[in-house]
BATI-41920 format. One record per atom (N, C-alpha, C, O): x, y, z. Coordinates in steps of 0.001 Angstrom, whole numbers, padded with zeros to 6 digits, always signed. Layout:
<sites>
XYZ;...
</sites>
This chain:
<sites>
+000902-001225-000118;-000002-000034-000017;+000824+001259-000055;+001731+001431+000760;+000553+002080-000900;+001532+003340-001135;+000662+004524-000952;-000478+004510-001416;+001148+005606-000268;+000490+006847-000301;+001341+007736-001208;+002571+007757-001157;+000560+008503-002083;+001231+009466-002889;+000871+010873-002453;-000289+011146-002144;+001824+011750-002424;+001549+013131-002257;+001970+013855-003487;+003114+013736-003927;+001017+014642-004079;+001145+015451-005313;+001160+016903-004926;+000287+017372-004196;+002140+017606-005408;+002302+018952-005180;+002422+019782-006468;+003518+019703-007023;+001527+020537-007022;+001666+021250-008157;+002593+022442-007772;+002364+023109-006763;+003565+022676-008539;+004527+023666-008151;+004775+024663-009397;+004986+024256-010540;+004726+025938-009047;+004934+027031-010087;+005978+028003-009510;+005556+028995-008916;+007163+027828-009619;+008165+028636-009039;+008032+028639-007451;+007797+029645-006782;+008219+027352-006959;+008105+027318-005511;+009229+026696-004896;+009057+025996-003898;+010475+026893-005428;+011616+026165-004992;+011827+026507-003507;+012047+025611-002692;+011758+027856-003139;+012059+028285-001793;+010993+027668-000809;+011400+027275+000284;+009728+027562-001106;+008940+026929-000147;+009093+025428-000074;+008920+024803+000972;+009435+024855-001268;+009644+023381-001268;+010906+022972-000161;+010861+021995+000586;+011951+023885-000236;+013015+023531+000492;+012537+023277+002050;+013124+022522+002825;+011573+023908+002306;+011052+023830+003773;+010051+022794+003978;+010023+022203+005057;+009164+022493+002979;+008069+021623+003294;+008383+020227+002756;+007658+019349+003224;+009202+019875+001974;+009506+018548+001374;+010040+017732+002610;+009580+016622+002877;+010954+018285+003293;+011361+017605+004500;+010333+017277+005542;+010297+016190+006119;+009511+018251+005756;+008398+018027+006613;+007437+016898+006275;+006960+016106+007088;+007201+016935+004854;+006306+015894+004422;+006899+014497+004455;+006200+013522+004732;+008258+014399+004157;+008858+013219+004385;+008965+012649+005779;+008921+011440+006006;+009105+013564+006685;+009061+013119+008086;+007587+012619+008481;+007469+011683+009272;+006564+013194+007975;+005275+012734+008435;+004982+011390+007763;+004391+010536+008423;+005369+011123+006432;+005175+009937+005727;+006014+008792+006569;+005563+007670+006797;+007076+009175+006918;+007928+008282+007738;+007156+007737+009037;+007076+006564+009402;+006648+008794+009600;+005734+008594+010856;+004558+007618+010596;+004233+006765+011422;+004010+007771+009540;+002716+006813+009147;+003417+005497+009055;+002830+004540+009559;+004539+005302+008510;+005175+004010+008280;+004653+002971+007140;+004765+001745+007145;+004075+003774+006204;+003752+003091+004962;+004530+003498+003724;+005040+004619+003697;+004645+002752+002800;+005454+003116+001591;+004783+004269+000936;+003557+004371+000890;+005616+005142+000427;+005144+006505+000037;+005958+007172-001034;+007149+006881-001139;+005400+008042-001830;+006086+008820-002771;+005616+010215-002649;+004483+010472-002243;+006511+011163-003012;+006256+012591-003090;+006512+012971-004625;+007599+012796-005175;+005432+013486-005225;+005566+013992-006603;+005424+015374-006824;+004316+015886-006664;+006464+016099-007196;+006467+017457-007367;+006137+017734-008923;+006916+017315-009780;+005083+018377-009242;+004612+018687-010747;+005104+020132-011100;+004453+021106-010721;+006195+020261-011789;+006692+021461-012131;+006153+022036-013542;+005368+021372-014219;+006515+023030-013860;+006070+023454-015280;+006583+022758-016256;+007386+021889-015917;+006306+022908-017632;+006886+022174-018776;+008239+022322-018934;+008927+021336-019194;+008896+023815-018769;+010101+023985-018703;+010472+024593-017294;+009694+025376-016748;+011610+024243-016739;+011829+024651-015423;+012022+026242-015286;+012546+026927-016164;+011612+026652-014272;+011686+028232-014318;+012517+028678-012889;+012771+029857-012645;+012829+027762-012153;+013645+027911-011022;+014356+026651-010555;+014589+025799-011412;+014723+026435-009314;+015446+025344-008880;+014744+024170-008219;+015333+023432-007429;+013448+024013-008568;+012579+023070-008117;+013159+021722-008311;+013106+020921-007378;+013694+021406-009407;+014277+019984-009797;+015263+019683-008829;+015238+018630-008193;+016236+020658-008667;+017489+020397-007691;+016984+020292-006324;+017612+019566-005552;+015796+020994-005847;+015434+020883-004569;+014656+019472-004320;+014695+018888-003237;+013976+019019-005411;+013538+017632-005276;+014604+016579-005197;+014421+015587-004492;+015575+016723-005802;+016732+015739-005867;+017365+015872-004473;+017755+014813-003981;+017506+016818-003864;+018061+017185-002636;+017277+016295-001595;+017907+015652-000756;+015907+016263-001653;+015043+015857-000815;+014278+014481-001070;+013402+014068-000310;+014708+013807-002236;+014318+012503-002591;+012978+012419-002864;+012279+011494-002451;+012483+013539-003692;+011122+013725-004192;+011125+013448-005682;+012129+013703-006346;+010124+012978-006182;+009939+012705-007639;+009676+014058-008383;+008735+014781-008055;+010545+014378-009404;+010225+015567-010081;+009585+015099-011374;+010065+014155-012002;+008529+015738-011768;+007996+015574-013160;+007477+016861-013647;+007240+017782-012865;+007269+016966-015090;+006914+018160-015713;+005546+017996-016156;+005150+016892-016529;+004753+019070-016141;+003384+019014-016508;+003107+018528-017967;+003803+018936-018897;+002239+017785-018121;+001713+017482-019526;+000653+018248-020045;-000338+018421-019336;+000710+018767-021253;-000512+019427-021914;-000599+021000-021686;-001382+021701-022327;+000238+021476-020756;+000284+022964-020588;+000776+023306-019136;+001067+022504-018249;+000808+024889-019087;+001432+025016-017650;+000371+025590-016669;+000712+026251-015688;-000861+025330-016948;-001804+025640-016110;-002115+024730-014752;-001744+023557-014787;-002771+025217-013576;-002893+024431-012379;-003646+023087-012944;-003301+022007-012466;-004431+023119-013719;-005482+021777-014155;-004551+020887-014719;-004652+019680-014502;-003561+021402-015492;-002681+020505-016112;-001627+019794-015216;-001154+018702-015534;-001282+020451-014094;-000557+019953-013124;-001300+018770-012282;-000778+017682-012037;-002538+019149-011903;-003364+018076-011242;-003591+016993-012078;-003619+015906-011500;-003775+016986-013375;-004083+015783-014280;-002667+014960-014266;-002592+013746-014080;-001645+015767-014479;-000374+014964-014674;+000016+014170-013280;+000446+013017-013278;-000185+014911-012173;+000097+014408-010888;-000723+013232-010537;-000196+012285-009952;-002129+013222-010891;-002938+012036-010596;-002629+010877-011445;-002633+009726-011007;-002323+011232-012842;-001977+010138-013607;-000696+009413-013235;-000573+008212-013475;+000229+010104-012671;+001564+009655-012451;+001537+008991-010997;+002409+008141-010816;+000833+009201-010133;+000678+008738-008690;+000276+007152-008684;-000678+006670-009296;+001197+006455-007871;+000941+004985-007837;+000292+004523-006620;+000156+003307-006483;-000134+005318-005708;-000621+005146-004297;-002135+004597-004447;-002917+004758-005384;-002302+003903-003240;-003721+003735-003003;-004552+004842-002478;-005776+004892-002597;-003748+005805-001840;-004199+007100-001267;-003477+008117-002053;-002268+007957-002222;-004051+009107-002536;-003480+010221-003207;-003850+011640-002466;-004984+012116-002411;-002759+012169-001954;-002818+013446-001300;-002444+014489-002270;-001377+014432-002881;-003365+015518-002438;-003061+016701-003140;-002906+017906-002199;-003806+018142-001393;-001822+018670-002261;-001504+019695-001293;-000896+020860-002011;-000264+020600-003036;-000997+022151-001608;-000162+023242-002220;+001282+023007-001894;+001696+022271-000998;+002034+023756-002769;+003503+023678-002681;+003955+024959-002004;+005160+025101-001796;+003093+025909-001640;+003487+027226-001126;+003573+027282+000369;+003743+028373+000914;+003468+026200+001056;+003496+026162+002616;+002208+026513+003141;+002154+026546+004370;+001134+026791+002496;-000124+027203+003172;-000782+025980+003718;-001740+026154+004472;-000415+024821+003451;-000832+023479+004138;+000010+022964+004998;+001206+023034+004714;-000358+022388+006127;+000494+021781+007014;+000761+020375+006758;-000233+019649+006773;+001954+019799+006512;+002213+018498+006327;+001831+017562+007355;+001591+016392+007057;+001750+018005+008606;+001374+017147+009694;-000061+016668+009559;-000396+015596+010062;-000878+017397+008926;-002297+017119+008643;-002503+015682+007844;-003527+015009+007970;-001418+015319+007029;-001594+014170+006109;-001701+012950+006973;-002377+012004+006570;-001086+012897+008134;-001333+011697+009074;-002728+011680+009667;-003212+010588+009967;-003416+012797+009861;-004787+012866+010376;-005690+012462+009264;-006678+011783+009544;-005451+012814+008009;-006255+012234+006952;-006203+010874+006779;-007229+010209+006637;-004939+010329+006777;-004762+008807+006719;-005535+008157+007898;-006188+007146+007638;-005528+008569+008994;-006060+008035+010161;-007602+008035+009891;-008279+007015+010021;-008064+009129+009543;-009547+009241+009245;-009915+008085+008037;-010932+007398+008129;-009104+007976+007064;-009295+007101+005890;-009482+005517+006589;-010415+004775+006282;-008591+005222+007415;-008554+004030+008104;-009701+003641+009059;-010042+002484+009305;-010243+004747+009557;-011288+004523+010486;-012604+004167+009847;-013390+003458+010475;-012875+004570+008749;-014329+004341+008117;-014304+004322+006603;-015345+004511+005973;-013308+004129+006084;-013131+003816+004669;-013717+004885+003850;-014480+004543+002947;-013478+006092+004032;-013833+007413+003212;-013250+007330+001993;-012157+006786+001834;-013934+007862+001042;-013425+007985-000465;-012658+009326-000585;-011729+009465-001382;-013103+010336+000271;-012257+011557+000361;-012284+012246+001676;-013343+012457+002266;-011089+012607+002151;-010925+013230+003344;-010416+014706+002971;-009346+014856+002380;-011204+015761+003330;-010982+017104+002894;-010336+018000+004099;-010856+018001+005215;-009392+018614+003855;-008776+019679+004828;-009695+020849+004881;-009652+021655+003952;-010534+021030+005885;-011455+022120+005717;-011046+023384+006651;-010605+023233+007790;-011225+024535+006090;-010994+025699+006808;-012215+026133+007511;-012104+026953+008422;-013566+025584+007122;-014688+026224+007456;-015540+025240+008397;-016532+025626+009015;-015068+023987+008436;-015708+023263+009558;-015249+023569+011091;-014252+024264+011287;-015856+023135+011958;-015450+023596+013384;-013992+023183+013584;-013463+022100+013335;-013474+024283+014084;-011935+024012+014380;-010955+024544+013322;-009766+024775+013538;-011667+024729+012020;-010705+025286+010893;-010475+026697+011069;-011101+027422+011841;-009394+027091+010185;-009131+028561+010269;-008307+028946+009035;-007529+028169+008481;-008516+030080+008688;-007599+030665+007466;-007006+031817+007878;-007560+032632+008615;-005621+031954+007326;-004982+033192+007728;-005120+034160+006489;-004454+035195+006507;-005788+033940+005616;-005989+035023+004492;-006550+036267+004885;-007128+036369+005967;-006425+037276+004058;-006977+038568+004512;-008495+038589+004153;-009000+037644+003548;-009171+039617+004514;-010529+039644+004408;-011049+039500+003007;-012065+038838+002795;-010380+040105+002032;-010787+040040+000504;-010658+038536+000153;-011611+037964-000376;-009486+037869+000436;-009456+036440-000032;-010614+035613+000686;-011269+034774+000067;-010809+035884+001944;-011737+035217+002695;-013269+035340+002180;-014067+034402+002167;-013508+036523+001803;-014703+036880+001288;-014901+036233-000070;-016043+035852-000325;-013897+036045-001027;-013860+035381-002143;-014160+033923-001975;-015056+033358-002603;-013442+033385-001177;-013707+031955-000798;-014825+031622-000199;-015272+030506-000465;-015450+032346+000605;-016758+032197+001225;-017924+032187+000177;-018855+031382+000176;-017722+033229-000735;-018821+033324-001945;-018816+032138-002680;-019853+031547-002980;-017554+031715-003022;-017368+030529-003760;-017927+029312-003074;-018644+028608-003785;-017765+028977-001995;-018236+027916-001194;-019826+027912-001079;-020501+026919-001350;-020299+029005-000691;-021793+029086-000462;-022343+028887-001872;-023326+028147-001902;-021978+029328-002939;-022580+029250-004408;-022455+027724-004616;-023458+027122-005000;-021294+027042-004392;-021073+025559-004756;-022016+024692-004151;-022615+023809-004764;-022164+024981-002779;-023060+024192-001943;-024441+024220-002321;-025127+023199-002370;-024913+025510-002621;-026393+025465-003202;-026636+025078-004551;-027695+024518-004835;-025668+025345-005513;-025897+025114-006922;-025629+023471-007127;-026347+022834-007899;-024664+022904-006462;-024304+021576-006811;-024742+020589-005771;-024436+019398-005830;-025397+021068-004911;-025951+020184-003666;-024922+019427-002930;-025172+018303-002495;-023685+020039-002759;-022541+019469-002060;-022747+019745-000567;-022809+020906-000163;-022854+018691+000260;-022951+018878+001523;-021510+018977+002166;-021043+018142+002940;-020982+019933+001802;-019354+020042+002178;-019210+021566+002480;-019649+022448+001741;-018530+021778+003673;-018402+023150+004063;-017212+023903+003306;-017230+025113+003079;-016229+023082+002961;-015057+023499+002239;-014928+023000+000917;-014185+022033+000748;-015605+023560-000170;-015491+022881-001476;-014162+023223-002334;-013662+022495-003191;-013745+024377-001951;-012688+025111-002875;-011202+025022-002287;-010300+025649-002840;-010963+024238-001165;-009577+024111-000746;-009044+022798-001309;-009703+021771-001145;-007941+022782-001932;-007159+021698-002595;-006612+020681-001637;-006353+019568-002096;-006429+020890-000519;-005709+019967+000504;-006690+018580+000714;-007683+018693+001433;-006438+017505+000181;-007366+016478+000214;-006722+015096+000278;-005565+015061-000139;-007208+014030+000687;-006741+012769+000318;-007806+011900-000113;-008840+011675+000516;-007450+011392-001320;-008535+010697-002278;-008232+009136-002151;-007067+008770-001997;-009162+008316-002209;-009018+006993-002621;-008646+006896-004009;-009438+007349-004836;-007574+006382-004392;-007138+006357-005867;-008032+005846-006931;-008265+006464-007969;-008540+004640-006611;-009495+003936-007507;-010669+004816-007794;-011239+004708-008880;-011103+005747-006827;-012474+006470-007188;-011973+007606-008095;-012574+007723-009163;-010966+008462-007843;-010517+009567-008537;-010008+009364-009973;-010251+010089-010938;-009176+008127-009941;-008504+007711-011246;-009433+007235-012384;-009054+007107-013548;-010798+006963-011901;-011711+006444-012784;-012432+007603-013510;-013359+007398-014293;-011989+008743-013230;-012811+009915-013877;-011761+010680-014734;-010597+010281-014700;-012059+011638-015419;-011354+012475-016392;-011880+013943-015995;-013061+014227-015790;-010806+014805-015924;-011102+016221-015533;-010823+017048-016689;-009970+016654-017486;-011462+018203-016896;-011217+019156-018072;-010885+020526-017638;-010320+021277-018432;-011193+020926-016421;-010844+022174-016074;-009294+022631-016057;-008392+021857-015737;-009111+023818-016393;-007554+024157-016570;-007111+024930-015402;-005899+025048-015226;-007902+025448-014615;-007394+026545-013583;-007753+025855-012223;-007823+024633-012092;-007984+026819-011168;-008286+026309-009887;-009581+025708-009791;-009856+025041-008793;-010512+025888-010834;-011851+025353-010673;-011840+023841-010786;-012836+023192-010467;-010717+023261-011240;-010565+021786-011080;-010739+021271-009786;-011054+020085-009687;-010578+022006-008700;-010815+021566-007342;-012136+021323-007046;-012482+020425-006279;-012951+022122-007646;-014390+021913-007515;-014981+020807-008458;-015782+019958-008068;-014512+020904-009710;-014834+019884-010645;-014549+018452-010075;-015411+017582-010200;-013472+018214-009511;-013229+016863-008778;-014332+016435-007847;-014665+015251-007885;-014895+017197-007075;-015888+016970-006130;-017227+016833-006811;-017955+015936-006387;-017635+017538-007742;-018663+017495-008319;-018895+016169-009235;-019973+015592-009376;-017626+015801-009838;-017805+014560-010708;-017752+013407-009771;-018486+012457-010043;-017009+013337-008722;-017003+012291-007626;-018596+011951-007193;-019115+010835-007182;-019228+013256-006834;-020353+013200-006238;-021547+012711-007084;-022558+012178-006627;-021266+012990-008490;-022181+012375-009492;-021957+010971-009772;-022939+010239-009902;-020862+010539-009873;-020419+009279-010232;-020721+008231-009043;-021143+007106-009312;-020524+008581-007929;-020691+007751-006747;-021821+008245-005835;-021625+009145-005019;-022964+007662-005984;-024075+008218-005138;-023827+008140-003670;-024267+009008-002916;-023095+007068-003222;-022915+007051-001744;-021498+007538-001452;-020854+006919-000605;-020998+008494-002014;-019665+008951-001861;-019623+009247-000346;-020516+009832+000269;-018424+008750+000203;-018154+009054+001697;-017173+010070+001882;-015997+009816+001623;-017519+011193+002302;-016591+012337+002548;-016387+012655+004039;-017367+012628+004784;-015217+012941+004492;-014910+013591+005830;-014188+014834+005716;-013200+014964+004993;-014633+015655+006358;-013950+017101+006527;-013269+017066+007916;-013845+016758+008959;-011929+017432+007792;-011093+017473+008835;-010722+018987+009007;-010415+019610+007991;-010727+019596+010173;-010315+020962+010457;-008793+021247+010233;-007951+020600+010855;-008437+022261+009302;-007186+022540+009166;-007008+024049+009524;-007948+024781+009833;-005642+024452+009447;-005230+025810+009499;-004673+026134+008167;-003769+025440+007702;-005179+027186+007501;-004651+027610+006181;-003727+028842+006373;-004150+029916+006800;-002583+028640+006067;-001502+029595+006509;-001177+030534+005158;-001507+030109+004051;-000584+031693+005288;-000070+032555+004264;+001008+031927+003672;+001745+031218+004357;+001237+032120+002268;+002661+031486+001951;+003740+032215+002447;+003543+033405+002695;+004988+031672+002665;+006198+032285+003152;+007012+033122+002097;+007542+034197+002375;+007056+032570+000956;+008037+033066-000066;+007051+033140-001561;+006077+032425-001796;+007488+033964-002248;+006779+033930-003547;+005421+034769-003501;+005027+035264-002445;+004787+034890-004606;+003609+035482-004752;+002326+034599-004997;+002455+033583-005680;+001210+034898-004524;-000006+034019-004829;-000294+034237-006381;-000204+035301-006993;-000665+032977-006885;-001294+032912-008196;-002543+033232-008531;-002924+033291-009700;-003438+033515-007284;-004862+033814-007420;-004900+035357-007562;-004210+036100-006863;-005672+035738-008420;-005877+037277-008853;-007302+037581-008680;-008164+036950-009292;-007580+038555-007844;-008938+039113-007514;-009650+039509-008721;-010773+039043-008918;-009013+040487-009722;-009730+040856-010801;-010127+039670-011760;-011229+039603-012304;-009194+038808-011903;-009474+037741-012993;-010630+036865-012051;-011563+036308-012630;-010518+036807-010879;-011703+035996-010114;-012987+036515-010511;-013836+035787-011025;-013189+037916-010263;-014416+038548-010441;-014930+038360-012130;-016067+038054-012488;-013981+038583-012844;-014294+038412-014344;-014807+037074-014674;-015740+036922-015463;-014133+035974-014003;-014368+034648-014400;-015422+033985-013588;-015739+032831-013876;-016002+034611-012588;-016706+033932-011578;-018200+033376-012345;-018576+032218-012161;-018778+034086-012984;-019884+033624-013543;-019691+032550-014695;-020451+031604-014900;-018632+032833-015358;-018306+031970-016426;-017934+030639-015863;-018241+029596-016442;-017249+030668-014692;-016773+029329-014085;-017796+028559-013536;-017724+027330-013528;-018868+029253-013017;-020217+028665-012576;-020889+028039-013720;-021307+026883-013653;-020989+028674-014632;-021813+028054-015943;-021049+026779-016409;-021646+025729-016650;-019710+026921-016525;-018931+025794-016967;-018918+024633-015939;-018838+023487-016382;-018978+024807-014809;-019168+023649-013793;-020558+023061-013883;-020778+021861-013717;-021546+024020-014172;-022881+023274-014258;-023053+022610-015583;-023852+021677-015662;-022457+022955-016512;-022440+022158-017778;-021703+020957-017584;-022183+019941-018087;-020540+020860-016900;-019722+019648-016612;-020646+018720-015801;-020718+017530-016107;-021394+019258-014718;-022248+018496-014011;-023365+017828-014779;-023747+016704-014452;-023901+018489-015792;-025103+017910-016500;-024462+016812-017501;-024996+015716-017676;-023351+017184-018094;-022764+016083-018798;-022429+014795-018055;-022694+013692-018533;-021816+014970-016828;-021453+013817-015881;-022783+012990-015653;-022769+011762-015742;-023975+013725-015346;-025103+012889-014956;-025561+012171-016227;-025996+011022-016149;-025464+012912-017573;-025871+012107-018679;-024958+010814-019010;-025363+009803-019583;-023897+011001-018627;-022790+010094-018893;-022831+008939-017872;-022113+007967-018104;-023542+008947-016845;-023296+008147-015759;-023854+006847-016001;-023750+005962-015152;
</sites>
């Protein structure tokens, strides 16, 4: 049994220097066979490859494009584990939570364990504007897509590989995070989901890839696209 940890990375070498050793330590504590996959850009833009070599992490390049969705698809395809963790490479997610996710998986055979900022005990260190963006997204997704999940938009999750690898994902940006849950929910009527409270921290190095103006312009378009994806998923079920 293997645990795979997938980290999409876009000029995150400085942050990876800090979090890769922490991830390795947690995986060693769990005591199961594991792998860490860092999904970089098509062409290297910083020292990410060298950092991976220094920390015994697998370095792979995105396939199909340099967008976030490309990184997620590439990482899911390459992962060999029974359980697949996806987390940010910018240090906003605490590697110690991986062990908590694994423990929950073992307790009740969940299909997905979600690191939640908005369930009881969860916390986010983002500023007011980013929190407002996130809350607006989550309320909208819960209502429109019938997802009984408090935090639909955070990417820090552990998936049962057999379930997620049976699906194909088309979104290219951060909306792939919601697409995954929407398609899992449609595909598996009795999808077992557990939300675990986490603390979401500000990145230590580099700049955020999320843009407020771009978010506002694309909000309605994203909702319409995800509704279309859900209808197609239901038809193809």
